[in-house]
C-alpha positions as CSV (number, residue, x, y, z in Angstrom):
1,M,0.1,0.1,0.4
2,K,2.8,2.2,0.7
3,R,4.5,1.9,-2.5
4,H,1.4,2.2,-4.4
5,L,1.3,5.4,-3.4
6,S,4.8,6.7,-3.1
7,L,4.3,5.3,-6.7
8,T,1.0,8.0,-7.3
9,L,3.2,11.1,-5.9
10,L,5.6,10.1,-8.0
11,V,3.9,10.3,-11.2
12,A,1.7,13.7,-10.1
13,A,4.6,15.5,-9.9
14,C,6.2,14.1,-12.8
15,A,2.5,15.4,-14.3
16,V,2.5,18.9,-12.8
17,G,6.6,19.1,-13.5
18,A,5.4,18.4,-17.2
19,S,2.5,20.8,-17.7
20,A,5.2,23.6,-16.5
21,C,7.0,22.7,-19.7
22,N,4.0,23.5,-22.2
23,P,4.8,26.9,-24.1
24,V,1.9,29.3,-24.0
25,L,0.7,31.0,-27.5
26,R,-0.1,34.1,-28.3
27,S,-1.4,35.9,-31.0
28,H,-1.5,39.6,-31.5
29,G,-2.6,41.7,-34.8
30,Y,-5.0,40.8,-37.6
31,R,-4.7,36.9,-37.5
32,Y,-6.0,34.4,-40.5
33,T,-5.6,31.4,-41.9
34,T,-3.3,30.4,-44.5
35,Q,-6.6,28.9,-47.1
36,E,-7.7,32.6,-46.4
37,E,-5.1,34.8,-48.3
38,P,-6.4,38.2,-48.5
39,N,-6.6,39.4,-52.1
40,I,-5.5,42.0,-52.5
41,T,-5.1,43.2,-56.4
42,P,-2.9,46.4,-57.2
43,A,-4.7,49.2,-59.6
44,E,-8.0,47.6,-59.1
45,D,-8.6,47.8,-55.2
46,T,-9.3,50.8,-53.2
47,Q,-9.0,52.1,-49.4
48,D,-12.5,51.6,-49.1
49,S,-12.4,47.7,-50.2
50,V,-9.1,47.3,-48.4
51,L,-10.9,48.3,-45.3
52,A,-13.9,46.0,-46.0
53,R,-11.8,43.1,-46.5
54,L,-9.2,43.4,-43.9
55,G,-10.5,46.4,-41.6
56,N,-8.7,48.9,-39.7
57,P,-4.5,48.3,-40.5
58,S,-2.9,48.1,-37.4
59,T,-0.8,51.0,-38.3
60,R,0.1,53.2,-40.9
61,G,3.3,54.5,-42.7
62,T,5.6,57.2,-40.4
63,F,7.0,59.6,-43.5
64,E,3.7,58.0,-46.1
65,D,0.5,58.4,-44.8
66,N,-0.1,56.8,-48.1
67,T,0.8,52.8,-46.5
68,W,-1.2,50.9,-44.4
69,Y,0.7,48.0,-42.5
70,Y,-1.7,45.1,-40.9
71,I,0.7,42.8,-39.2
72,S,-0.1,40.0,-37.1
73,S,3.0,37.6,-34.9
74,T,2.6,34.6,-33.0
75,R,4.7,34.8,-29.6
76,E,5.5,31.8,-27.2
77,S,6.1,32.0,-24.1
78,L,8.3,29.1,-21.7
79,A,8.0,28.9,-18.3
80,Y,9.7,32.4,-16.8
81,L,11.8,32.8,-19.5
82,R,11.6,35.7,-22.4
83,P,9.1,35.3,-24.7
84,A,10.0,34.4,-28.3
85,T,8.0,35.6,-31.4
86,R,7.6,32.1,-33.6
87,D,6.0,33.9,-36.8
88,R,5.3,37.1,-37.9
89,R,3.3,38.6,-41.2
90,I,3.1,42.4,-42.1
91,I,1.5,42.9,-45.2
92,A,2.1,46.4,-47.0
93,V,-0.5,48.0,-49.4
94,S,0.8,51.0,-50.9
95,F,-2.1,54.0,-52.5
96,D,-1.4,56.0,-54.6
97,D,-2.8,60.1,-55.0
98,A,-6.2,58.4,-56.1
99,G,-7.0,55.9,-53.4
100,V,-6.0,52.9,-55.4
101,V,-4.0,50.1,-54.2
102,S,0.0,50.4,-56.3
103,T,2.0,47.7,-54.2
104,V,1.2,44.8,-52.5
105,N,3.9,43.4,-50.7
106,E,4.2,40.6,-48.3
107,Y,7.1,40.4,-45.2
108,S,7.7,37.5,-42.8
109,L,10.0,36.9,-39.8
110,E,12.9,35.9,-41.9
111,D,13.1,40.0,-43.4
112,G,13.4,41.2,-39.9
113,R,16.5,42.3,-38.7
114,V,17.6,42.7,-35.2
115,V,18.5,45.8,-33.6
116,A,21.1,45.8,-31.1
117,Y,20.6,48.4,-28.5
118,A,23.5,50.4,-26.6
119,D,22.9,50.2,-23.3
120,R,25.7,52.6,-22.8
121,E,24.6,56.6,-21.6
122,T,25.1,59.4,-23.7
123,P,28.5,61.4,-22.7
124,T,28.2,65.2,-22.1
125,R,30.8,67.4,-22.2
126,G,32.8,68.6,-19.3
127,R,34.5,66.2,-17.4
128,E,33.2,63.9,-14.5
129,L,33.5,65.4,-11.4
130,S,34.1,62.5,-8.3
131,F,31.9,62.2,-5.3
132,L,35.2,64.9,-2.8
133,E,34.9,67.3,-5.8
134,Q,31.6,67.6,-5.9
135,L,31.2,67.5,-2.3
136,L,34.1,70.1,-1.7
137,G,33.5,72.0,-5.0
138,N,32.0,75.0,-3.8
139,V,34.4,75.7,-0.3
140,G,35.7,78.8,-1.1
141,R,33.7,80.4,-3.5
142,L,30.9,82.4,-1.4
143,P,29.0,85.0,-3.8
144,S,29.9,88.6,-3.3
145,E,26.1,89.9,-3.1
146,Q,26.1,88.1,-0.2
147,F,28.6,90.8,2.1
148,G,26.8,93.8,0.5
149,G,23.0,92.8,2.3
150,E,21.7,91.9,-0.7
151,Q,18.9,89.1,-0.3
152,N,19.8,85.9,-3.0
153,L,16.7,84.6,-3.1
154,P,15.4,82.4,-6.0
155,G,14.4,83.1,-8.6
156,G,15.5,87.0,-8.3
157,A,12.1,87.3,-6.0
158,G,13.7,90.0,-4.3
159,G,11.1,92.5,-5.3
160,P,12.4,96.4,-5.6
161,R,14.5,97.4,-3.2
162,R,13.6,100.0,-0.9
163,N,16.3,103.0,0.7
164,D,16.1,103.3,4.4
């Protein structure tokens, strides 16, 4: 009986441990199946027909408002690891000035580029002061206007001078 209980607990622990390793898939953006390819024909479709077929775009071009992007991606999360993008599909639809589709381009995950960010700080001009230089830097530098009886208020809020 004791052996049967320990075997049951071992199997239950393995099942719980294995279930924690299952990936979690999340879909973002415009989703459609591969059988449901968006059929956008250049020189025939207009902005209205693209809106009716695909809906609002995920984003529009930053410098060219006549380019619409439909972005879809699938991300996979595994336990505590950083999520990884498994699939990405971008459809770029460009329009001419009359609102008619001029080009349709499709991009996938392989077309993307990895951007390496520099985590350094931007250097400033001048030299950097040590802690002691910052602490003792103003010793011996008293403003001369304090000796003449004038007030040194922030923002020049001293007001008009009174002659007594």
